[in-house]
C-alpha positions in Angstrom: 0.0 0.0 0.0 1.3 3.4 -1.0 2.3 5.5 2.0 0.2 8.7 2.6 1.5 9.6 6.0 3.8 12.3 4.6 1.1 14.1 2.5 -1.6 14.5 5.2 -2.1 15.5 8.8 -4.0 12.3 9.5 -2.9 10.4 12.5 -2.0 6.7 12.2 -1.6 3.7 14.5 0.0 0.4 13.5 -1.5 -3.0 12.6 0.1 -6.3 13.7 2.7 -6.1 10.9 3.6 -2.4 11.6 1.6 -1.0 8.7 -0.1 2.4 9.3 -3.8 2.5 9.7 -5.6 5.9 9.8 -7.2 6.4 13.2 -10.4 7.4 11.3 -11.8 4.6 9.1 -14.6 4.8 6.6 -17.7 2.6 7.2 -19.2 2.0 3.8 -22.6 0.6 5.1 -24.4 3.9 5.0 -23.8 5.3 1.5 -26.6 7.6 0.5 -29.4 6.0 -1.5 -30.9 7.5 -4.7 -34.1 5.7 -5.2 -33.4 2.0 -4.6 -29.7 2.1 -5.3 -26.6 3.9 -4.0 -25.9 7.4 -5.2 -22.5 6.6 -6.5 -21.5 10.1 -7.6 -22.2 11.5 -4.1 -20.5 8.6 -2.5 -17.5 9.1 -4.8 -17.0 12.7 -3.7 -17.2 11.7 0.0 -14.8 8.7 -0.3 -12.3 10.6 -2.4 -12.3 13.5 0.1 -11.5 11.0 2.8 -8.7 9.3 0.7 -7.2 12.6 -0.2 -7.1 13.6 3.5 -5.3 10.4 4.5 -8.0 8.0 5.4 -6.7 4.5 4.3 -9.1 2.0 6.0 -12.4 1.3 4.3 -14.9 -1.2 5.8 -17.6 -3.0 3.8 -19.3 -6.4 3.8 -20.9 -8.9 1.5 -24.4 -8.3 3.0 -24.3 -4.5 2.8 -26.6 -3.9 -0.2 -24.6 -2.4 -3.1 -21.7 -1.4 -0.9 -18.9 -3.6 -2.2 -19.9 -2.9 -5.9 -20.1 0.9 -5.3 -16.8 1.0 -3.5 -15.0 -1.1 -6.1 -16.3 1.2 -8.9 -15.1 4.3 -7.0 -11.6 2.9 -6.7 -11.5 1.9 -10.4 -12.7 5.4 -11.5 -10.0 7.1 -9.5 -7.2 4.5 -9.9 -6.4 4.6 -6.2 -6.6 0.9 -5.0 -3.0 1.0 -3.9 -3.6 4.0 -1.6 -6.0 2.3 0.7 -6.8 -0.9 2.5 -10.1 -2.8 1.9 -11.8 -4.5 4.8 -14.7 -6.8 4.0 -16.4 -9.7 5.6 -17.2 -13.4 5.0 -20.9 -14.1 5.5 -20.1 -17.3 7.4 -23.7 -17.7 8.5 -24.5 -18.4 4.8 -21.7 -20.9 4.4 -22.8 -24.5 4.2 -19.7 -26.1 2.7 -16.1 -25.4 1.8 -17.2 -24.6 -1.7 -19.2 -21.7 -0.3 -16.1 -20.1 1.1 -14.6 -19.9 -2.3 -17.8 -18.8 -3.9 -18.5 -15.8 -1.7 -14.8 -14.7 -1.6 -14.5 -14.8 -5.4 -17.7 -12.8 -5.7 -16.4 -10.2 -3.3 -13.2 -9.9 -5.4 -15.3 -9.3 -8.5 -17.5 -6.8 -6.8 -14.5 -4.8 -5.4 -12.6 -5.2 -8.7 -9.4 -6.3 -6.8 -7.2 -9.3 -6.6 -6.8 -9.2 -2.8 -8.5 -8.2 0.4 -6.3 -6.4 2.9 -8.4 -7.1 6.0 -10.8 -10.1 5.9 -13.2 -10.6 8.7 -15.5 -13.4 9.9 -18.6 -11.3 10.0 -20.4 -11.1 13.4 -18.6 -14.2 14.7 -20.8 -15.1 17.7 -18.9 -17.7 19.7 -16.3 -20.4 19.7 -18.8 -23.1 18.6 -19.5 -21.1 15.5 -15.8 -20.9 14.7 -15.5 -24.7 15.3 -18.3 -25.2 12.8 -16.4 -23.2 10.2 -13.2 -25.2 11.0 -15.2 -28.4 10.2 -15.6 -26.9 6.7 -11.8 -26.4 6.6 -11.9 -22.6 7.0 -8.5 -22.5 8.8 -6.7 -24.3 6.0 -8.6 -22.2 3.4 -7.5 -19.0 5.1 -3.9 -20.2 5.4 -3.8 -20.8 1.7 -5.4 -17.4 0.8 -2.8 -15.6 3.1 0.0 -17.7 1.5 -1.0 -16.7 -2.1 -1.6 -13.1 -1.1 -5.3 -12.9 -1.7 -5.9 -12.1 2.0 -3.4 -10.0 3.9 -4.9 -10.1 7.4 -7.5 -12.3 9.0 -9.9 -11.1 11.7 -13.4 -11.2 13.1 -16.2 -8.7 14.0 -18.1 -9.3 17.2 -21.3 -8.6 19.1 -21.7 -10.4 22.3 -20.4 -10.5 25.9 -16.8 -10.0 27.2 -16.2 -13.6 28.3 -16.9 -15.1 24.9 -14.9 -12.4 23.1 -11.9 -13.3 25.2 -12.4 -17.0 24.4 -12.5 -16.2 20.7 -9.3 -14.3 20.9 -7.6 -17.6 21.7 -9.4 -19.7 19.2 -7.2 -18.7 16.2 -4.1 -16.7 15.4 -6.0 -13.6 14.4 -4.4 -10.5 12.9 -7.0 -8.0 14.1 -10.6 -7.8 15.4 -13.5 -5.4 15.3 -15.8 -4.6 18.2 -18.7 -2.3 19.1 -17.3 0.1 21.6 -18.2 3.6 22.8 -18.5 5.3 26.2 -22.0 3.8 26.8 -20.6 0.3 25.9 -17.5 0.6 28.0 -18.5 -2.4 30.2 -20.8 -4.3 27.8 -20.3 -6.2 24.6 -16.5 -6.9 24.3 -16.0 -3.8 26.5 -12.9 -2.2 27.9 -11.7 -5.6 29.3 -12.0 -7.2 25.8 -10.3 -4.2 24.2 -7.3 -4.5 26.6 -7.2 -8.3 26.2 -6.9 -7.9 22.4 -4.3 -5.2 22.7 -2.2 -7.4 25.1 -2.2 -10.1 22.3 -0.8 -7.5 19.9 -4.1 -7.2 17.9 -5.2 -4.0 16.3 -8.8 -3.2 17.4 -11.2 -1.6 14.9 -14.1 0.2 16.5 -17.6 0.1 15.1 -20.7 2.0 16.4 -18.6 4.8 18.0 -21.8 7.0 18.2 -24.1 4.0 18.9 -25.8 4.5 15.5 -26.1 8.3 16.1 -27.6 7.8 19.6 -24.7 9.7 21.1 -25.4 12.7 18.9 -29.0 13.0 17.7 -30.9 11.3 20.5 -29.1 12.7 23.6 -31.3 13.9 26.4 -31.6 17.7 26.5 -29.7 17.9 29.8 -26.9 15.9 28.2 -26.9 18.3 25.2 -26.7 21.3 27.5 -23.7 19.8 29.4 -21.8 19.5 26.2 -23.0 22.9 24.9 -21.9 24.7 28.0 -18.4 23.2 28.2 -15.7 25.7 27.5 -14.0 23.5 24.9 -17.0 23.9 22.6 -16.7 20.4 21.1 -19.6 18.7 19.4 -21.2 15.5 20.9 -19.6 13.5 18.1 -16.2 15.0 18.8 -16.5 14.1 22.5 -17.4 10.5 21.6 -14.5 10.1 19.1 -12.0 11.8 21.4 -13.0 9.4 24.2 -12.1 6.5 22.0 -8.9 7.9 20.5 -7.7 8.8 24.0 -7.2 5.0 24.5 -4.0 3.8 22.8 -5.5 0.3 22.5 -8.0 1.7 19.9 -6.4 1.4 16.5 -9.1 2.7 14.1 -12.6 4.1 14.6 -15.1 3.5 11.8 -17.6 6.2 10.9 -20.4 5.7 8.5 -19.9 9.0 6.8 -22.6 10.0 4.2 -22.1 13.7 3.7 -19.1 15.8 2.7 -19.5 17.9 5.8 -19.4 14.9 8.0 -16.2 13.6 6.3 -14.5 17.0 6.7 -15.6 17.4 10.4 -14.4 14.0 11.4 -11.1 14.4 9.6 -10.5 17.7 11.3 -10.9 16.0 14.7 -8.8 13.0 13.8 -5.9 15.3 12.8 -5.9 16.9 16.2 -6.1 14.2 18.8 -3.5 12.4 21.0 -3.8 9.3 23.1 -3.9 10.1 26.8 -5.0 13.7 26.2 -8.2 13.5 28.3 -8.2 15.6 31.5 -10.0 14.8 34.8 -12.6 17.4 33.7 -13.0 15.6 30.3 -13.7 12.3 32.0 -16.2 14.0 34.4 -18.1 15.5 31.4 -18.4 12.0 29.9 -19.7 10.6 33.2 -22.3 13.4 33.5 -23.5 12.7 30.0 -23.7 9.0 30.7 -25.7 9.7 33.9 -28.2 11.7 31.9 -28.6 9.0 29.3 -28.9 6.3 31.9 -31.4 8.2 34.1 -34.2 5.9 32.9 -32.5 2.6 33.2 -34.3 -0.3 34.9 -31.4 -2.2 36.5 -28.3 -0.8 38.1 -26.0 -3.3 36.5 -22.5 -2.0 35.8 -21.5 -4.9 33.5 -18.8 -6.1 35.9 -19.7 -9.8 35.2 -19.0 -10.9 38.8 -22.3 -12.9 38.5 -20.8 -14.9 35.6 -20.6 -17.6 34.4 -24.2 -18.7 34.8 -24.5 -22.5 35.2 -27.3 -22.4 32.6 -25.5 -20.1 30.2 -27.6 -17.0 30.7 -25.8 -13.8 29.6 -26.8 -11.8 32.7 -24.9 -8.5 32.0 -26.0 -8.7 28.3 -29.6 -9.2 29.2 -29.6 -6.2 31.6 -27.8 -4.1 29.1 -30.4 -4.8 26.5 -33.3 -4.3 29.0 -31.8 -0.9 30.1 -31.4 0.1 26.4 -35.1 -0.3 25.9 -35.7 2.5 28.3 -32.5 4.6 27.8 -33.0 4.5 24.0 -36.0 2.7 22.7 -37.6 -0.7 22.7 -36.6 -1.6 19.2 -32.9 -1.0 19.8 -33.0 -3.0 23.1 -34.7 -6.0 21.6 -32.4 -6.0 18.6 -29.4 -5.9 20.9 -30.8 -8.8 22.9 -31.5 -10.9 19.8 -27.9 -10.5 18.5 -26.3 -11.2 21.8 -28.3 -14.1 23.0 -30.2 -15.9 20.3 -28.1 -15.7 17.1 -25.6 -18.3 18.3 -25.4 -22.0 18.6 -25.4 -22.0 22.4 -28.1 -19.5 23.3 -27.8 -17.4 26.4 -31.4 -16.2 26.9 -32.9 -15.0 30.2 -35.5 -17.8 29.9 -32.8 -20.3 30.6 -32.5 -19.1 34.2 -33.6 -21.8 36.7 -33.3 -19.3 39.6 -30.5 -21.1 41.5 -29.4 -17.8 43.0 -25.7 -18.4 42.5 -25.3 -15.1 40.7 -26.8 -13.0 43.5 -24.1 -14.1 45.9 -21.5 -12.4 43.8 -23.2 -9.2 42.7 -21.5 -6.1 44.2 -24.6 -4.0 43.4 -26.8 -6.4 45.4 -29.2 -6.7 42.5 -32.1 -9.1 42.8 -30.9 -10.8 39.6 -33.5 -13.5 39.5 -36.4 -11.1 39.8 -34.9 -8.7 37.3 -34.3 -11.5 34.8 -37.9 -12.4 35.0 -38.9 -8.8 34.3 -36.4 -8.5 31.4 -37.5 -11.8 29.9 -41.2 -10.6 29.7 -40.2 -7.5 27.7 -37.3 -8.9 25.6 -38.5 -12.3 24.6 -41.2 -11.3 22.2 -42.9 -13.7 19.8 -40.5 -12.5 17.1 -37.5 -13.3 19.3 -38.9 -16.8 20.0 -39.3 -17.4 16.3 -35.8 -16.3 15.5 -34.4 -18.4 18.3 -36.3 -21.5 17.0 -35.1 -20.9 13.4 -31.5 -20.7 14.6 -31.9 -24.0 16.5 -33.8 -25.9 13.7 -31.7 -24.8 10.8 -28.4 -24.4 12.6 -27.9 -21.0 11.0 -24.8 -20.6 13.2 
């Protein structure tokens, strides 16, 4: 990849092999639509603004409608494939045989009009059992061959789930990088800070998705939280605070942003050019805590995500359940239920609240003294909707994962 460090003010952090990755990455899932298809001319202006400003990590996926094709065409039009790294993802949940591995990968090469993928992820890898299922198809040998012949440069996985399973997955293969959902609201949920630090200790670059929680940390902040940010003397936007909180951590390699306007690209680049790891002051951290407190004012369960209650003998993801339950009231019911579905049902070994047999083991270890059994019953009633139960049954019957 052609170096662009010397021609831009963009900041870079290193991948496992010492290659520079821009701290701001471009998430290609949210290209603007024009009718039923992507507005490629608009997307081209935005992507090229990013490339010309030093952004060199672009993330897409097989299942993002039109994204790979659009991005591949933009690179071809501007003859700039060698200036950037492409990250895309294997839809392993669609793989039924070793032939499927080759089929989907070759289709992705055609869509992207390239002969190699720089960063190839197992998309939304849910647990070790799912990885073992792929290994039964020979995915480890297949990946080894692709790396050997240069068609894949780095192998990783993206993840939604709890911290414990994430740490187990880190040891399941000799990964080159990983991608997690992480932001100041998810500091102690999903892979969380503990997962981030565990990956960093293994020398893995960590790519961050959902830094703004799908815009939640910008557009849907409570009014009091907006005022806290507005009245601060540093006059940063809500998005800038969220990005700076992430980049303050040296373990964070690259933060993805689904940029779909020229103004957004330019604003995010300006911030990325002027940050330093470890720059946060005591007052900065206090502001983030104040904003979090306003967001969480309507939460149902005072769970901090410490996971002292884990592991559950029946496999219930207790912190994940409470996080999703709280999200229903801190954000909205749809987001909370979606989170719960992804983190508990879409995996071979489910971790639903309904698996609880009320043994009480968890409550003996909870530093918050939460009535866990009672709250799991409450959460189950609201989270395990008919749609959830259908999805869980489909996964079980058809072994989707």
